[in-house]
C-alpha positions in Angstrom: 41.1 36.8 -100.1 44.8 36.0 -99.0 47.7 35.6 -101.3 50.1 32.6 -100.1 53.4 34.2 -101.1 54.0 37.9 -101.7 55.0 39.0 -105.5 57.6 41.3 -106.2 57.2 44.1 -108.4 59.4 46.5 -109.5 61.7 45.2 -106.5 58.8 45.8 -103.9 57.1 43.0 -102.4 53.3 42.8 -103.1 51.5 41.5 -99.7 47.8 41.3 -98.3 48.0 44.6 -96.6 48.4 46.4 -100.3 44.7 44.5 -101.4 42.1 47.4 -100.7 39.6 46.2 -97.9 35.9 45.8 -100.6 32.1 44.6 -99.4 32.8 41.6 -101.5 34.9 38.6 -101.5 35.0 37.7 -104.6 36.4 39.9 -107.4 36.8 38.7 -111.1 39.4 39.5 -113.8 38.1 39.6 -117.7 40.3 38.3 -120.3 40.7 41.9 -121.4 41.9 43.1 -118.0 44.3 40.7 -117.1 45.9 41.3 -120.6 45.8 45.3 -119.8 47.5 44.5 -116.4 50.1 42.4 -118.0 50.6 45.2 -120.9 50.6 48.2 -118.2 53.4 46.5 -116.8 55.5 45.6 -119.8 55.9 42.1 -118.9 55.6 39.4 -121.3 53.5 36.5 -120.8 56.6 34.4 -119.3 57.3 37.2 -116.9 53.6 37.2 -115.7 53.6 33.7 -115.3 56.9 33.7 -113.5 55.7 36.3 -111.2 52.3 34.4 -110.1 54.4 30.9 -110.1 52.1 30.0 -113.4 53.0 28.4 -116.7 52.8 30.8 -119.7 50.0 28.7 -121.0 47.8 29.6 -118.2 48.6 33.2 -118.5 47.4 32.8 -122.0 44.4 30.7 -121.2 43.4 33.8 -119.0 43.8 36.2 -121.6 42.1 34.5 -124.1 39.1 33.6 -121.9 39.3 29.9 -121.6 40.1 29.7 -117.8 39.1 32.7 -115.2 42.0 33.4 -112.4 41.3 31.4 -109.2 39.8 34.0 -106.1 43.6 33.5 -104.9 45.2 34.8 -107.8 42.1 37.5 -108.4 43.9 38.7 -105.5 47.5 38.7 -106.4 46.5 40.3 -109.8 44.7 43.1 -107.6 47.8 43.3 -105.3 49.7 43.6 -108.2 47.5 46.7 -110.1 47.7 48.5 -107.0 51.5 48.7 -106.5 51.7 49.4 -110.2 49.2 52.2 -109.4 51.5 53.2 -106.1 54.7 53.4 -108.4 52.9 55.3 -111.4 52.3 57.9 -109.0 55.4 57.9 -107.6 57.2 58.3 -111.2 54.3 61.0 -111.9 56.3 63.2 -109.3 59.6 62.9 -109.9 59.7 66.1 -112.4 58.9 67.9 -109.3 61.5 66.1 -107.2 64.4 67.0 -110.1 63.0 70.6 -109.9 63.3 70.5 -106.0 66.5 69.1 -106.3 68.0 71.6 -108.6 66.9 74.5 -106.6 68.2 73.2 -103.3 71.5 72.0 -105.0 70.9 68.7 -103.5 71.9 65.1 -104.9 69.2 63.6 -102.8 65.5 63.8 -102.1 63.4 62.1 -99.8 59.8 61.2 -100.3 58.4 63.3 -97.2 59.8 66.3 -98.7 58.4 65.6 -102.3 55.0 65.3 -100.6 55.6 68.7 -98.5 56.5 70.3 -102.0 53.3 68.9 -103.6 51.0 70.2 -101.0 52.6 73.6 -100.4 54.0 73.2 -96.8 57.7 73.4 -98.2 
Protein backbone atom coordinates (compact mmCIF):
# COMPACT_ATOMS: atom_id res chain seq x y z
CA UNK A 1 0.00 0.00 0.00
CA UNK A 2 2.26 2.73 -1.25
CA UNK A 3 1.40 6.15 -2.59
CA UNK A 4 3.52 7.33 -5.49
CA UNK A 5 3.80 10.98 -4.43
CA UNK A 6 2.87 12.78 -1.23
CA UNK A 7 -0.41 14.67 -1.13
CA UNK A 8 -0.55 18.01 0.69
CA UNK A 9 -3.29 18.55 3.25
CA UNK A 10 -3.44 21.89 5.07
CA UNK A 11 0.13 22.61 4.01
CA UNK A 12 1.45 19.28 5.37
CA UNK A 13 2.77 16.57 3.07
CA UNK A 14 1.01 13.27 3.62
CA UNK A 15 3.36 10.32 3.18
CA UNK A 16 3.21 6.55 3.53
CA UNK A 17 4.31 6.86 7.16
CA UNK A 18 0.92 8.40 8.03
CA UNK A 19 -0.87 5.25 6.83
CA UNK A 20 -1.51 2.95 9.78
CA UNK A 21 -0.30 -0.62 9.54
CA UNK A 22 -3.24 -2.98 9.22
CA UNK A 23 -3.59 -6.72 9.08
CA UNK A 24 -5.39 -6.46 5.76
CA UNK A 25 -3.66 -5.42 2.56
CA UNK A 26 -6.86 -3.95 1.18
CA UNK A 27 -9.10 -1.17 2.38
CA UNK A 28 -12.07 -0.07 0.34
CA UNK A 29 -13.90 3.23 0.45
CA UNK A 30 -17.64 3.41 -0.11
CA UNK A 31 -19.16 6.23 -2.14
CA UNK A 32 -20.54 7.70 1.10
CA UNK A 33 -17.13 7.60 2.84
CA UNK A 34 -15.38 9.34 -0.06
CA UNK A 35 -18.02 12.07 -0.10
CA UNK A 36 -17.88 12.46 3.71
CA UNK A 37 -14.09 12.82 3.62
CA UNK A 38 -14.35 15.50 0.95
CA UNK A 39 -17.02 17.35 2.95
CA UNK A 40 -14.98 17.11 6.12
CA UNK A 41 -12.00 18.65 4.37
CA UNK A 42 -14.19 21.37 2.87
CA UNK A 43 -12.96 20.50 -0.61
CA UNK A 44 -14.82 20.74 -3.87
CA UNK A 45 -14.64 17.78 -6.23
CA UNK A 46 -12.16 19.75 -8.32
CA UNK A 47 -9.92 20.37 -5.29
CA UNK A 48 -9.97 16.72 -4.27
CA UNK A 49 -9.27 15.67 -7.85
CA UNK A 50 -6.32 18.06 -8.09
CA UNK A 51 -4.81 16.78 -4.84
CA UNK A 52 -5.20 13.16 -5.94
CA UNK A 53 -4.09 13.88 -9.52
CA UNK A 54 -7.46 12.81 -10.93
CA UNK A 55 -10.28 14.40 -12.87
CA UNK A 56 -13.33 15.80 -11.06
CA UNK A 57 -15.39 13.28 -13.06
CA UNK A 58 -13.49 10.41 -11.42
CA UNK A 59 -14.13 11.82 -7.94
CA UNK A 60 -17.80 12.13 -8.92
CA UNK A 61 -17.78 8.51 -10.11
CA UNK A 62 -16.36 7.41 -6.73
CA UNK A 63 -18.97 9.43 -4.85
CA UNK A 64 -21.85 8.02 -6.87
CA UNK A 65 -20.56 4.46 -6.66
CA UNK A 66 -19.97 4.03 -10.40
CA UNK A 67 -16.29 3.29 -9.73
CA UNK A 68 -14.27 2.37 -6.66
CA UNK A 69 -10.89 3.91 -5.86
CA UNK A 70 -7.87 1.79 -6.74
CA UNK A 71 -5.79 0.29 -3.94
CA UNK A 72 -3.26 3.11 -4.37
CA UNK A 73 -5.98 5.75 -4.13
CA UNK A 74 -7.51 3.97 -1.12
CA UNK A 75 -4.15 4.25 0.61
CA UNK A 76 -3.92 7.93 -0.26
CA UNK A 77 -7.48 8.59 0.96
CA UNK A 78 -6.63 6.86 4.23
CA UNK A 79 -3.49 8.98 4.60
CA UNK A 80 -5.53 12.14 3.93
CA UNK A 81 -8.08 11.04 6.55
CA UNK A 82 -5.30 10.43 9.10
CA UNK A 83 -3.82 13.86 8.41
CA UNK A 84 -7.25 15.46 8.80
CA UNK A 85 -7.66 13.69 12.16
CA UNK A 86 -4.25 14.91 13.26
CA UNK A 87 -5.07 18.49 12.26
CA UNK A 88 -8.44 18.28 14.04
CA UNK A 89 -6.65 17.31 17.25
CA UNK A 90 -4.33 20.30 16.94
CA UNK A 91 -7.29 22.62 16.37
CA UNK A 92 -9.01 21.16 19.42
CA UNK A 93 -5.95 21.98 21.55
CA UNK A 94 -5.85 25.56 20.31
CA UNK A 95 -8.07 27.06 23.06
CA UNK A 96 -5.81 25.46 25.67
CA UNK A 97 -2.80 26.99 23.96
CA UNK A 98 -4.44 30.43 23.92
CA UNK A 99 -5.13 30.24 27.66
CA UNK A 100 -1.54 29.19 28.38
CA UNK A 101 -0.21 31.98 26.19
CA UNK A 102 -2.38 34.58 27.90
CA UNK A 103 -1.51 33.32 31.41
CA UNK A 104 2.22 33.28 30.68
CA UNK A 105 2.23 36.51 28.70
CA UNK A 106 3.55 34.73 25.63
CA UNK A 107 3.10 35.61 22.00
CA UNK A 108 4.12 32.13 20.83
CA UNK A 109 3.78 28.62 22.21
CA UNK A 110 5.29 25.32 21.13
CA UNK A 111 3.35 22.07 20.72
CA UNK A 112 5.33 20.42 23.52
CA UNK A 113 4.24 23.09 25.99
CA UNK A 114 0.59 22.42 25.08
CA UNK A 115 1.10 18.70 25.61
CA UNK A 116 2.69 19.38 29.00
CA UNK A 117 -0.33 21.47 30.02
CA UNK A 118 -2.76 18.80 28.81
CA UNK A 119 -0.95 16.05 30.73
CA UNK A 120 -0.55 18.19 33.85
CA UNK A 121 3.25 18.43 33.68
CA UNK A 122 3.34 22.23 33.43
